C-alpha positions in Angstrom: -0.1 0.0 0.0 2.9 2.3 0.8 4.6 1.6 -2.4 1.4 2.7 -4.3 1.2 5.9 -2.4 4.7 6.7 -3.2 4.2 5.7 -6.9 1.1 7.9 -7.0 3.0 10.9 -5.4 5.7 10.5 -8.0 3.5 10.4 -10.7 1.7 13.6 -9.4 5.2 15.4 -9.3 5.9 14.4 -12.8 2.8 15.6 -14.0 3.4 19.0 -11.9 6.6 19.2 -13.7 5.4 18.4 -17.1 2.7 20.9 -16.8 5.1 23.6 -15.7 7.5 22.9 -18.6 4.5 23.0 -21.0 3.5 26.2 -19.6 7.3 27.6 -20.0 7.3 26.4 -23.7 3.8 27.8 -24.4 4.9 31.4 -23.2 8.2 31.2 -25.1 6.1 30.2 -28.3 3.8 33.5 -27.7 7.0 35.7 -27.1 8.8 34.1 -30.5 5.3 34.8 -32.5 5.0 38.4 -31.1 8.8 38.7 -32.1 8.3 37.1 -35.7 5.3 39.7 -36.0 7.3 42.8 -35.4 10.1 41.6 -37.9 7.3 40.8 -40.5 5.9 44.3 -40.0 9.5 46.0 -40.3 10.4 44.0 -43.2 7.0 45.1 -45.0 7.8 48.8 -43.9 11.4 48.6 -45.3 10.3 47.1 -48.6 7.7 49.9 -49.2 10.1 52.6 -48.5 12.6 50.9 -50.9 10.1 50.6 -53.6 9.3 54.5 -53.1 13.1 55.3 -53.3 13.4 53.2 -56.4 10.5 54.9 -58.1 12.0 58.4 -56.9 15.4 57.5 -58.6 13.5 56.4 -61.8 11.4 59.5 -61.9 14.6 61.6 -61.5 16.2 59.6 -64.0 13.3 60.3 -66.5 13.2 64.1 -65.3 9.6 63.6 -64.3 9.6 66.3 -61.6 6.0 66.0 -61.0 6.3 62.3 -60.3 9.5 62.9 -58.2 7.6 65.4 -56.0 4.5 63.3 -55.6 6.6 60.3 -54.5 8.8 62.1 -52.3 6.1 63.6 -50.5 4.5 60.1 -50.3 7.7 58.8 -48.9 8.0 61.5 -46.4 4.3 60.8 -45.2 5.1 56.8 -45.0 8.3 57.4 -42.8 6.2 59.9 -40.5 3.5 57.2 -40.0 6.1 54.6 -39.3 8.3 56.4 -37.0 6.1 59.0 -35.5 3.3 56.9 -33.7 -0.1 58.3 -33.3 -0.6 59.9 -29.8 
């Protein structure tokens, strides 16, 4: 009878340890997902800025001053939206 109680106690302790480790892994996975989302957003923002810069260079090469001015203003607006959070 004593052996059974000790065995059950060890099983419960093992289950507690497994639950604790599972919770830690779950929390780490959540943090990694959040970091991945931040990196993905930053990558998208960088790609948008690079696309606009390329179009500006192309417009300047073609001496299209109106398009250059419009794209430059758009780039400024995008940069402000990214780097100056809404208050």
